[in-house]
All heavy atoms as an XYZ file, in Angstrom:
854
protein
N     117.170     97.494    135.840
C     115.768     97.204    135.745
C     115.456     96.755    134.318
O     115.840     97.392    133.363
C     114.979     98.443    136.104
C     113.550     98.197    135.907
S     112.480     99.268    136.570
C     111.943    100.461    136.804
N     114.761     95.687    134.203
C     114.404     95.152    132.902
C     113.075     95.741    132.446
O     112.132     95.824    133.210
C     114.289     93.628    132.960
C     115.583     92.861    133.212
C     115.266     91.396    133.382
C     116.541     93.070    132.059
N     113.030     96.162    131.181
C     111.782     96.657    130.605
C     111.168     95.563    129.754
O     111.850     94.902    128.986
C     112.040     97.885    129.738
C     112.543     99.125    130.455
C     112.854    100.218    129.451
C     111.504     99.627    131.445
N     109.888     95.405    129.907
C     109.210     94.399    129.085
C     108.951     94.955    127.695
O     108.992     96.161    127.466
C     107.871     93.999    129.730
O     107.027     95.137    129.738
C     108.061     93.463    131.136
N     108.676     94.049    126.774
C     108.401     94.459    125.394
C     107.206     95.405    125.329
O     107.198     96.357    124.557
C     108.148     93.236    124.519
C     109.390     92.477    124.173
C     109.070     91.331    123.238
C     110.316     90.545    122.931
N     110.054     89.423    122.042
N     106.178     95.162    126.136
C     104.984     96.004    126.079
C     105.282     97.421    126.560
O     104.708     98.380    126.057
C     103.844     95.397    126.890
O     104.207     95.311    128.252
N     106.193     97.563    127.535
C     106.552     98.899    128.010
C     107.369     99.655    126.965
O     107.332    100.858    126.904
C     107.309     98.813    129.334
C     106.429     98.435    130.492
C     107.208     98.431    131.787
C     106.308     98.027    132.929
N     107.035     97.953    134.186
N     108.118     98.947    126.161
C     108.884     99.582    125.085
C     108.017     99.852    123.868
O     108.220    100.822    123.145
C     110.064     98.691    124.677
C     111.199     98.583    125.672
C     112.212     97.554    125.190
C     111.868     99.929    125.873
N     107.026     99.015    123.647
C     106.186     99.124    122.461
C     105.276    100.350    122.516
O     105.108    101.045    121.510
C     105.352     97.852    122.297
C     104.520     97.744    121.032
C     105.424     97.841    119.803
C     103.755     96.438    121.014
N     104.708    100.652    123.663
C     103.773    101.776    123.773
C     104.403    103.104    123.361
O     103.843    103.819    122.535
C     103.200    101.842    125.183
N     105.576    103.484    123.901
C     106.182    104.745    123.455
C     106.557    104.722    121.973
O     106.441    105.730    121.277
C     107.434    104.884    124.325
C     107.203    104.006    125.499
C     106.314    102.907    125.015
N     106.966    103.574    121.476
C     107.319    103.458    120.062
C     106.099    103.689    119.182
O     106.172    104.356    118.156
C     107.918    102.087    119.762
O     109.117    101.918    120.481
N     104.976    103.117    119.572
C     103.745    103.310    118.805
C     103.298    104.763    118.849
O     102.878    105.321    117.838
C     102.639    102.400    119.321
C     102.777    100.923    118.999
C     101.683    100.117    119.691
C     102.746    100.689    117.499
N     103.384    105.380    120.017
C     103.013    106.788    120.150
C     103.895    107.647    119.255
O     103.402    108.526    118.546
C     103.128    107.237    121.610
C     102.781    108.699    121.874
C     101.347    109.005    121.449
C     102.995    109.031    123.340
N     105.183    107.400    119.251
C     106.107    108.152    118.407
C     105.767    107.959    116.933
O     105.770    108.910    116.157
C     107.547    107.721    118.684
C     108.629    108.437    117.895
C     108.597    109.933    118.170
C     109.983    107.874    118.225
N     105.441    106.757    116.534
C     105.091    106.484    115.137
C     103.818    107.220    114.728
O     103.733    107.775    113.638
C     104.917    104.981    114.922
N     102.825    107.253    115.622
C     101.575    107.957    115.327
C     101.831    109.460    115.186
O     101.357    110.096    114.244
C     100.519    107.677    116.419
C      99.329    108.606    116.285
C     100.083    106.230    116.348
N     102.594    110.025    116.108
C     102.900    111.457    116.051
C     103.694    111.777    114.787
O     103.385    112.730    114.067
C     103.659    111.911    117.316
C     104.205    113.313    117.161
C     102.751    111.823    118.525
N     104.694    110.987    114.478
C     105.503    111.224    113.279
C     104.647    111.107    112.027
O     104.768    111.907    111.101
C     106.667    110.239    113.223
N     103.756    110.144    112.000
C     102.859    109.985    110.854
C     101.927    111.160    110.694
O     101.681    111.628    109.587
N     101.413    111.681    111.795
C     100.534    112.843    111.741
C     101.268    114.069    111.237
O     100.742    114.845    110.454
C      99.953    113.136    113.128
O      99.147    112.072    113.536
N     102.501    114.257    111.691
C     103.296    115.399    111.222
C     103.599    115.273    109.737
O     103.497    116.249    108.991
C     104.596    115.513    112.021
C     104.451    115.946    113.476
C     105.798    115.869    114.181
C     103.874    117.339    113.570
N     103.961    114.086    109.301
C     104.254    113.882    107.880
C     103.013    114.133    107.039
O     103.081    114.747    105.983
C     104.776    112.470    107.643
N     101.857    113.694    107.516
C     100.607    113.914    106.783
C     100.296    115.398    106.686
O      99.875    115.892    105.646
C      99.472    113.184    107.490
C      98.159    113.218    106.747
C      97.099    112.396    107.451
O      97.386    111.258    107.838
O      95.987    112.907    107.605
N     100.531    116.148    107.754
C     100.285    117.588    107.737
C     101.195    118.292    106.743
O     100.775    119.188    106.022
C     100.477    118.177    109.138
N     102.448    117.879    106.685
C     103.383    118.489    105.741
C     102.977    118.167    104.314
O     102.959    119.025    103.443
C     104.824    118.011    106.021
C     105.756    118.422    104.903
C     105.317    118.571    107.350
N     102.631    116.905    104.046
C     102.247    116.509    102.699
C     100.925    117.124    102.275
O     100.693    117.338    101.097
C     102.165    114.985    102.595
C     103.495    114.264    102.623
C     103.266    112.760    102.605
C     104.388    114.670    101.467
N     100.053    117.414    103.224
C      98.752    117.969    102.886
C      98.882    119.372    102.318
O      98.087    119.788    101.501
C      97.861    117.992    104.121
N      99.886    120.127    102.703
C     100.035    121.485    102.223
C      99.127    122.428    102.982
O      98.213    122.014    103.678
N      99.370    123.698    102.843
C      98.614    124.726    103.530
C      98.019    125.652    102.470
O      98.680    126.561    101.989
C      99.532    125.485    104.483
C      98.808    126.513    105.319
O      97.644    126.850    105.011
O      99.414    127.005    106.281
N      96.765    125.385    102.108
C      96.117    126.144    101.037
C      96.000    127.624    101.395
O      96.189    128.485    100.535
C      94.742    125.555    100.730
N      95.717    127.929    102.642
C      95.573    129.331    103.045
C      96.891    130.082    102.888
O      96.918    131.212    102.394
C      95.064    129.411    104.479
N      97.984    129.458    103.287
C      99.295    130.105    103.147
C      99.665    130.278    101.686
O     100.315    131.254    101.307
C     100.370    129.282    103.863
N      99.230    129.353    100.856
C      99.577    129.410     99.434
C      98.785    130.455     98.680
O      99.238    130.945     97.650
C      99.360    128.051     98.790
N      97.618    130.820     99.169
C      96.780    131.770     98.429
C      97.510    133.084     98.183
O      97.513    133.587     97.054
C      95.472    132.014     99.175
C      94.529    132.880     98.380
C      93.195    133.038     99.051
N      92.286    133.682     98.112
C      91.013    133.791     98.298
N      90.468    133.282     99.384
N      90.254    134.390     97.412
N      98.128    133.635     99.206
C      98.864    134.899     99.037
C     100.041    134.723     98.090
O     100.318    135.591     97.258
C      99.344    135.412    100.389
N     100.713    133.593     98.194
C     101.842    133.323     97.301
C     101.362    133.162     95.863
O     101.993    133.667     94.935
C     102.590    132.073     97.754
C     103.871    131.857     96.985
C     104.687    130.737     97.583
O     104.146    129.815     98.170
N     105.985    130.820     97.421
N     100.242    132.497     95.673
C      99.690    132.325     94.327
C      99.315    133.678     93.734
O      99.556    133.938     92.553
C      98.478    131.406     94.371
N      98.757    134.556     94.563
C      98.392    135.883     94.079
C      99.633    136.670     93.678
O      99.622    137.388     92.685
C      97.592    136.633     95.142
C      96.194    136.071     95.306
C      95.438    136.674     96.469
O      96.025    137.154     97.437
N      94.123    136.633     96.393
N     100.712    136.516     94.413
C     101.933    137.264     94.111
C     102.693    136.693     92.919
O     103.199    137.442     92.092
C     102.843    137.287     95.343
N     102.771    135.372     92.818
C     103.613    134.743     91.800
C     102.875    134.247     90.566
O     103.450    134.217     89.483
C     104.353    133.535     92.399
C     105.422    133.805     93.431
C     105.947    132.481     93.983
C     106.550    134.611     92.830
N     101.637    133.820     90.719
C     100.986    133.029     89.674
C      99.853    133.735     88.934
O      99.574    133.404     87.784
C     100.442    131.740     90.275
S     101.618    130.811     91.278
N      99.176    134.659     89.597
C      97.930    135.162     89.034
C      98.093    135.975     87.759
O      97.166    136.041     86.955
C      97.124    135.938     90.069
C      97.552    137.350     90.319
C      96.575    138.059     91.253
O      95.569    137.491     91.677
N      96.867    139.288     91.558
N      99.244    136.563     87.509
C      99.409    137.335     86.278
C      99.233    136.470     85.031
O      98.756    136.957     84.008
C     100.759    138.037     86.231
C     100.820    139.205     87.193
O      99.795    139.727     87.612
N     102.018    139.593     87.559
N      99.617    135.211     85.114
C      99.474    134.299     83.970
C      98.321    133.320     84.150
O      97.565    133.052     83.226
C     100.763    133.505     83.755
S     102.201    134.531     83.398
N      98.209    132.779     85.379
C      97.257    131.700     85.630
C      95.947    132.188     86.238
O      95.082    131.374     86.546
C      97.893    130.644     86.535
C      99.090    129.998     85.927
N      98.996    129.068     84.919
C     100.417    130.164     86.162
C     100.207    128.679     84.558
N     101.093    129.336     85.299
N      95.797    133.484     86.417
C      94.562    134.045     86.952
C      94.459    133.944     88.455
O      95.126    133.139     89.087
N      93.596    134.776     89.014
C      93.440    134.839     90.467
C      93.012    133.509     91.071
O      93.457    133.126     92.141
C      92.425    135.924     90.833
C      92.250    136.102     92.316
C      91.308    137.233     92.667
O      90.892    137.980     91.769
O      90.998    137.351     93.860
N      92.150    132.796     90.377
C      91.660    131.514     90.889
C      92.098    130.336     90.039
O      91.429    129.307     89.983
C      90.135    131.539     91.026
C      89.708    132.444     92.155
O      90.289    132.404     93.234
N      88.729    133.275     91.903
N      93.232    130.498     89.357
C      93.788    129.386     88.603
C      93.204    129.181     87.220
O      93.476    128.167     86.589
N      92.415    130.129     86.737
C      91.901    130.081     85.371
C      92.771    131.027     84.562
O      92.775    132.238     84.797
C      90.417    130.490     85.290
C      89.563    129.588     86.188
C      89.924    130.463     83.844
C      89.576    128.126     85.829
N      93.518    130.479     83.619
C      94.540    131.228     82.879
C      93.970    132.478     82.210
O      92.870    132.453     81.661
C      95.196    130.336     81.834
N      94.753    133.548     82.260
C      94.376    134.798     81.615
C      95.257    135.093     80.406
O      94.944    135.984     79.632
C      94.416    135.986     82.611
C      93.370    135.801     83.699
C      95.796    136.141     83.223
N      96.329    134.355     80.244
C      97.218    134.525     79.092
C      97.121    133.311     78.172
O      97.074    132.176     78.652
C      98.674    134.677     79.545
C      99.057    135.949     80.275
C     100.539    135.930     80.620
C      98.743    137.178     79.449
N      97.139    133.561     76.859
C      97.165    132.419     75.932
C      98.415    131.575     76.189
O      99.491    132.092     76.429
C      97.244    133.083     74.557
C      96.796    134.486     74.764
C      97.145    134.840     76.179
N      98.250    130.272     76.198
C      99.372    129.366     76.409
C      99.638    129.033     77.865
O     100.395    128.113     78.159
N      99.029    129.759     78.805
C      99.196    129.453     80.230
C      98.165    128.394     80.621
O      97.040    128.388     80.117
C      99.014    130.703     81.083
N      98.552    127.503     81.493
C      97.666    126.410     81.907
C      96.642    126.866     82.931
O      96.924    127.735     83.758
C      98.505    125.283     82.504
N      95.460    126.262     82.884
C      94.494    126.400     83.969
C      94.966    125.492     85.095
O      95.275    124.324     84.864
C      93.100    125.970     83.522
C      92.489    126.929     82.533
O      92.726    128.130     82.587
N      91.693    126.407     81.624
N      95.060    126.030     86.296
C      95.562    125.254     87.425
C      94.464    124.789     88.366
O      94.653    123.824     89.108
C      96.591    126.080     88.200
C      97.798    126.553     87.393
C      98.724    127.389     88.262
C      98.536    125.388     86.773
N      93.314    125.454     88.355
C      92.207    125.096     89.247
C      91.774    123.667     89.025
O      91.603    123.225     87.889
C      91.008    126.001     89.002
O      91.316    127.316     89.325
N      91.608    122.957     90.120
C      91.082    121.606     90.057
C      92.064    120.548     89.580
O      91.706    119.374     89.503
N      93.291    120.933     89.292
C      94.294    119.930     88.905
C      94.589    119.036     90.110
O      94.443    119.435     91.251
C      95.600    120.593     88.450
C      95.525    121.243     87.113
C      95.543    120.226     85.973
O      95.620    119.019     86.178
N      95.457    120.727     84.764
N      95.024    117.834     89.846
C      95.380    116.917     90.919
C      96.660    117.392     91.602
O      97.575    117.892     90.948
C      95.589    115.517     90.366
C      94.330    114.923     89.789
C      94.594    113.564     89.181
O      95.549    112.873     89.536
N      93.741    113.169     88.258
N      96.702    117.238     92.939
C      97.870    117.676     93.710
C      99.159    117.057     93.196
O     100.158    117.744     93.037
C      97.706    117.331     95.194
C      96.862    118.300     95.944
C      96.901    118.003     97.420
C      95.734    117.134     97.765
N      95.537    116.958     99.205
N      99.137    115.758     92.953
C     100.366    115.087     92.532
C     100.854    115.628     91.187
O     102.053    115.790     90.980
C     100.181    113.568     92.468
C     101.467    112.833     92.162
C     102.615    113.138     93.127
O     102.374    113.328     94.329
O     103.768    113.193     92.657
N      99.946    115.903     90.283
C     100.324    116.481     88.987
C     100.990    117.847     89.183
O     102.047    118.122     88.617
C      99.097    116.619     88.079
C      99.417    117.325     86.789
C     100.014    116.642     85.730
C      99.150    118.684     86.632
C     100.333    117.288     84.553
C      99.462    119.334     85.452
C     100.055    118.635     84.416
O     100.373    119.283     83.252
N     100.380    118.687     90.003
C     100.935    120.019     90.253
C     102.309    119.925     90.908
O     103.239    120.633     90.516
C      99.974    120.847     91.113
C      98.660    121.220     90.430
C      97.663    121.748     91.452
C      98.893    122.228     89.321
N     102.435    119.057     91.909
C     103.736    118.859     92.572
C     104.796    118.442     91.558
O     105.892    118.992     91.532
C     103.649    117.755     93.620
C     103.018    118.126     94.898
C     103.175    116.935     95.868
N     102.119    116.968     96.824
C     101.209    116.017     96.993
N     101.216    114.920     96.275
N     100.278    116.151     97.905
N     104.463    117.448     90.755
C     105.414    116.899     89.788
C     105.859    117.963     88.789
O     107.053    118.096     88.492
C     104.793    115.693     89.051
O     104.477    114.694     90.023
C     105.739    115.127     88.019
N     104.912    118.730     88.277
C     105.253    119.735     87.269
C     106.083    120.872     87.869
O     107.051    121.335     87.254
C     103.988    120.282     86.601
C     103.183    119.229     85.861
C     104.030    118.304     85.008
O     104.837    118.759     84.200
N     103.854    117.004     85.182
N     105.721    121.332     89.057
C     106.495    122.410     89.682
C     107.920    121.956     89.998
O     108.878    122.714     89.808
C     105.796    122.923     90.947
C     104.560    123.778     90.685
C     103.800    124.044     91.977
C     104.952    125.088     90.005
N     108.060    120.732     90.454
C     109.412    120.199     90.708
C     110.207    120.078     89.413
O     111.415    120.345     89.379
C     109.330    118.856     91.419
C     108.872    118.980     92.854
C     108.778    117.630     93.525
N     108.221    117.772     94.855
C     107.355    116.943     95.393
N     106.950    115.873     94.725
N     106.891    117.141     96.601
N     109.534    119.672     88.344
C     110.211    119.540     87.048
C     110.652    120.904     86.524
O     111.761    121.051     85.998
C     109.293    118.846     86.038
N     109.810    121.908     86.683
C     110.213    123.267     86.288
C     111.385    123.742     87.141
O     112.335    124.342     86.644
C     109.054    124.253     86.432
C     108.043    124.191     85.323
C     106.693    123.995     85.603
C     108.410    124.352     83.985
C     105.752    123.953     84.597
C     107.471    124.313     82.974
C     106.143    124.120     83.274
O     105.204    124.082     82.274
N     111.312    123.468     88.441
C     112.379    123.911     89.345
C     113.711    123.263     88.997
O     114.756    123.924     89.004
C     111.994    123.607     90.795
C     113.009    124.131     91.806
C     112.571    123.919     93.225
N     112.471    122.492     93.533
C     112.045    122.020     94.693
N     111.666    122.837     95.654
N     111.978    120.724     94.900
N     113.697    121.984     88.671
C     114.937    121.273     88.349
C     115.436    121.574     86.942
O     116.596    121.325     86.625
C     114.735    119.762     88.498
O     113.950    119.255     87.425
N     114.541    122.077     86.096
C     114.908    122.342     84.711
C     114.622    121.179     83.780
O     114.861    121.277     82.578
N     114.090    120.058     84.313
C     113.777    118.928     83.437
C     112.551    119.202     82.571
O     112.371    118.567     81.542
C     113.592    117.637     84.245
O     112.488    117.727     85.103
N     111.723    120.139     82.970
C     110.646    120.653     82.118
C     110.981    122.103     81.839
O     111.274    122.862     82.754
C     109.281    120.526     82.803
C     108.156    121.006     81.898
C     106.790    120.678     82.413
N     105.812    121.185     81.441
C     104.519    121.121     81.601
N     104.005    120.565     82.684
N     103.704    121.606     80.692
N     110.954    122.477     80.575
C     111.442    123.796     80.180
C     110.312    124.747     79.796
O     109.455    124.429     78.982
C     112.398    123.686     78.988
C     113.620    122.811     79.208
C     114.647    123.368     80.161
N     115.016    124.708     79.764
C     115.416    125.660     80.599
N     115.524    125.404     81.871
N     115.726    126.857     80.174
N     110.324    125.885     80.424
C     109.520    127.041     80.057
C     110.249    128.226     80.668
O     110.508    128.245     81.878
C     108.094    126.952     80.600
C     107.289    128.192     80.257
O     106.735    128.243     79.138
O     107.242    129.119     81.093
N     110.591    129.183     79.842
C     111.443    130.281     80.291
C     110.929    130.945     81.567
O     111.670    131.119     82.531
C     111.572    131.317     79.168
C     112.568    132.410     79.462
C     112.755    133.353     78.282
O     112.505    132.952     77.132
O     113.158    134.495     78.535
N     109.669    131.294     81.592
C     109.123    131.991     82.764
C     108.928    131.053     83.948
O     109.252    131.387     85.083
C     107.804    132.671     82.413
C     107.313    133.541     83.544
C     106.527    134.717     83.045
O     106.381    134.936     81.852
N     106.011    135.500     83.963
N     108.384    129.865     83.699
C     108.127    128.931     84.794
C     109.423    128.459     85.450
O     109.463    128.265     86.665
C     107.317    127.733     84.315
C     105.837    128.019     84.163
S     105.042    128.603     85.690
C     105.401    127.286     86.834
N     110.484    128.266     84.685
C     111.754    127.849     85.280
C     112.271    128.901     86.245
O     112.772    128.574     87.329
C     112.798    127.543     84.212
C     112.460    126.324     83.382
O     112.494    126.365     82.165
N     112.114    125.212     84.023
N     112.123    130.172     85.894
C     112.576    131.257     86.768
C     111.742    131.291     88.045
O     112.280    131.355     89.154
C     112.508    132.617     86.031
C     112.745    133.773     86.989
C     113.504    132.653     84.882
N     110.429    131.225     87.893
C     109.542    131.278     89.067
C     109.745    130.053     89.953
O     109.868    130.177     91.175
C     108.064    131.391     88.626
C     107.121    131.238     89.811
C     107.823    132.721     87.925
N     109.789    128.871     89.355
C     109.880    127.637     90.140
C     111.189    127.522     90.915
O     111.218    126.909     91.982
C     109.688    126.420     89.237
N     112.257    128.111     90.414
C     113.544    128.069     91.141
C     113.447    128.742     92.504
O     114.234    128.451     93.393
C     114.651    128.689     90.305
C     115.136    127.778     89.197
C     116.399    128.305     88.566
C     116.786    127.548     87.336
N     116.904    126.122     87.477
N     112.487    129.648     92.685
C     112.323    130.344     93.961
C     111.494    129.546     94.966
O     111.414    129.927     96.124
C     111.657    131.718     93.765
O     110.286    131.536     93.381
C     112.385    132.558     92.734
N     110.880    128.447     94.516
C     109.965    127.687     95.374
C     110.683    126.639     96.218
O     111.505    125.887     95.711
C     108.901    126.993     94.521
C     108.015    127.882     93.662
C     107.087    127.028     92.808
C     107.234    128.870     94.514
N     110.331    126.593     97.483
C     110.805    125.533     98.371
C     109.875    124.333     98.223
O     108.800    124.428     97.614
C     110.795    125.993     99.838
O     109.426    126.215    100.228
C     111.616    127.265    100.045
N     110.254    123.209     98.818
C     109.365    122.048     98.815
C     108.038    122.386     99.488
O     106.978    121.973     99.019
C     110.019    120.857     99.518
C     111.135    120.227     98.703
O     111.184    120.439     97.473
O     111.967    119.520     99.302
N     108.092    123.149    100.575
C     106.865    123.546    101.279
C     106.004    124.443    100.393
O     104.776    124.305    100.381
C     107.205    124.251    102.586
N     106.622    125.357     99.652
C     105.872    126.214     98.733
C     105.139    125.369     97.697
O     103.971    125.616     97.392
C     106.797    127.184     97.986
C     107.455    128.216     98.876
O     106.890    128.547     99.943
O     108.544    128.699     98.494
N     105.828    124.383     97.148
C     105.229    123.510     96.137
C     104.048    122.747     96.724
O     102.985    122.654     96.110
C     106.285    122.570     95.528
C     107.238    123.391     94.640
C     105.641    121.429     94.751
C     108.430    122.624     94.113
N     104.207    122.213     97.925
C     103.106    121.509     98.584
C     101.923    122.442     98.793
O     100.767    122.076     98.543
C     103.553    120.923     99.925
C     104.532    119.781     99.817
C     103.983    118.586     99.061
O     102.769    118.280     99.165
O     104.765    117.950     98.344
N     102.203    123.647     99.257
C     101.137    124.609     99.528
C     100.410    125.019     98.245
O      99.181    125.075     98.210
C     101.692    125.838    100.242
C     102.135    125.537    101.647
O     101.759    124.530    102.239
N     102.965    126.400    102.195
N     101.163    125.314     97.190
C     100.533    125.707     95.929
C      99.719    124.561     95.344
O      98.614    124.779     94.826
C     101.590    126.197     94.934
C     102.205    127.548     95.273
C     103.440    127.805     94.421
C     101.182    128.668     95.120
N     100.231    123.351     95.435
C      99.485    122.189     94.950
C      98.190    122.018     95.740
O      97.131    121.724     95.171
C     100.343    120.928     95.035
N      98.258    122.239     97.031
C      97.061    122.154     97.878
C      96.057    123.236     97.481
O      94.863    122.971     97.343
C      97.444    122.297     99.351
C      96.269    122.227    100.302
C      95.638    120.851    100.363
O      96.320    119.849    100.153
O      94.420    120.778    100.645
N      96.530    124.450     97.295
C      95.648    125.571     96.954
C      94.922    125.326     95.632
O      93.694    125.344     95.575
C      96.435    126.876     96.900
C      95.647    128.003     96.300
C      95.903    128.655     95.136
C      94.467    128.611     96.835
N      94.952    129.607     94.900
C      94.058    129.611     95.932
C      93.702    128.400     97.975
C      92.930    130.397     96.140
C      92.578    129.194     98.175
C      92.208    130.177     97.274
N      95.673    125.087     94.575
C      95.037    124.959     93.269
C      94.174    123.703     93.162
O      93.133    123.729     92.512
C      96.076    125.011     92.149
C      96.552    126.421     91.913
C      97.871    126.788     92.144
C      95.680    127.408     91.473
C      98.298    128.087     91.943
C      96.098    128.717     91.271
C      97.407    129.049     91.503
O      97.819    130.342     91.305
N      94.577    122.623     93.803
C      93.765    121.404     93.741
C      92.488    121.539     94.570
O      91.524    120.809     94.328
C      94.567    120.187     94.197
O      94.861    120.270     95.577
N      92.462    122.464     95.518
C      91.271    122.637     96.353
C      90.218    123.524     95.700
O      89.078    123.574     96.164
C      91.660    123.207     97.722
O      92.047    124.564     97.601
N      90.559    124.225     94.621
C      89.594    125.069     93.920
C      88.699    124.159     93.081
O      89.177    123.383     92.265
C      90.294    126.114     93.028
C      91.163    127.042     93.885
C      89.267    126.908     92.234
C      92.040    127.976     93.067
N      87.420    124.245     93.294
C      86.462    123.382     92.599
C      86.086    123.995     91.252
O      85.868    125.197     91.136
C      85.200    123.184     93.432
C      85.483    122.595     94.806
C      86.122    121.232     94.704
C      86.440    120.686     96.071
N      87.591    119.858     96.105
N      86.017    123.152     90.252
C      85.611    123.588     88.920
C      84.462    122.712     88.439
O      84.236    121.622     88.954
C      86.776    123.521     87.910
C      87.334    122.104     87.818
C      87.878    124.499     88.279
C      88.310    121.901     86.698
N      83.742    123.213     87.462
C      82.663    122.461     86.849
C      83.029    122.213     85.397
O      83.478    123.111     84.696
C      81.346    123.262     86.916
O      81.070    123.550     88.277
C      80.205    122.492     86.313
N      82.834    120.990     84.966
C      83.118    120.612     83.593
C      81.802    120.269     82.906
O      81.000    119.513     83.452
C      84.082    119.399     83.537
C      84.322    118.968     82.102
C      85.378    119.726     84.247
N      81.597    120.846     81.747
C      80.392    120.545     80.974
C      80.791    119.965     79.632
O      81.603    120.551     78.919
C      79.569    121.813     80.776
C      79.000    122.372     82.060
C      78.173    123.612     81.826
O      77.723    123.865     80.687
O      77.949    124.352     82.811
N      80.203    118.836     79.318
C      80.450    118.195     78.027
C      79.637    118.935     76.971
O      78.461    119.230     77.182
C      80.030    116.718     78.076
O      80.727    116.094     79.156
C      80.337    116.011     76.780
N      80.254    119.235     75.803
C      79.488    119.928     74.761
C      78.334    119.064     74.265
O      78.419    117.834     74.268
C      80.511    120.151     73.650
C      81.782    119.545     74.078
C      81.613    118.970     75.425
N      77.283    119.715     73.821
C      76.097    118.975     73.327
C      76.171    118.807     71.846
O      76.775    119.459     71.117
C      74.833    119.724     73.707
C      74.668    119.750     75.212
C      73.420    120.478     75.599
C      73.369    120.489     77.131
N      72.182    120.961     77.673
């Protein structure tokens, strides 16, 4: 039996849409899942809501997702060096990094210019 191009195209398009949706969900990260992880791993230095409590620690709230992803991957690989962050980042999976980036980037901050 011969299949026409249109009969082959429909399942291919459906598969592409489903695969794209799954990839988007993975890249979006899971902020709710990351909250507990952030509280366990990050809050001692970076604060409960990403506002640093230790001198020299970065504020993470409101940072761009891509920046957070890039920095966590760099700490994990060792290409960015910080004694404590390298140890913590080595424990993170790609999914953990996506989730943490989603969590911290979703926290809204207000910036005020000095007068």
